[in-house]
C-alpha positions, 0 to 999 in steps of 0.5 A: 928174865927167861923163866926156867924150863921144867927140867932146871926148875924141878933140878933147882928145887931138888938142890934146894929142898935137899939143902933144906933137908941137911940143914933141918938135920943139922948136918954141917958138911951137908949144908955146906956140899950145897954151897959153891966152895968159892971165896965169894960165896955168900949167905945174908940172914935177917939180923944186922950182922948176918952177912957171911962170905966164904965157907968159914963165916958160913959155917961159924953162922950155921953153928950159931943158928943151931946153938940158939934153936932146938929145931929148925926147917925151911919151908918154900912156898910161892917161888918163881925160877929163871935160868941163863946158861949155868945160872939160875935164880929164885924169888920165893916166900919162905917160913922158918920154922924154928923152936927157941927159948921153948917157943915155936916160931914161924918167921915168914921171909922172902928168899932170893938165891943164885945157884950155879950149875957145877957138873951134874949139881946145882950149888947156891952161890948166893942166899939172902933172907929178908923180912918184910919191914914191920910196921909198913902198911899195904899199899905204902913203899916205906914203913912210916 
């Protein structure tokens, strides 16, 4: 693994922050413009049925996300970005902020994403969010 230089890290964070802003604004075409337009672009969410491959499936997931919430945003916390050539990857602690069913929700999560430099833009090829296992105590490798 090679830690990304400051320029790549800044460019990747700019792309991710713009992606997050378009998500928050519920700008469908804006969100999709930050994804590679390839058939194997993939977004994996926290739900058991949230494995979306291809732009059409991702579009359906975004519509579902937004239909079930009044407000959404993604906050990137601690993160590490590495890169090799035209590929960069990030691991990060994030918080999804949402309002659903009249309740405010803050969902601490983990993000891994792979981005590819296409022309002058970093685009997301893979996005995977997970939630730490409920009931798993610190120091234990499995929830028991």
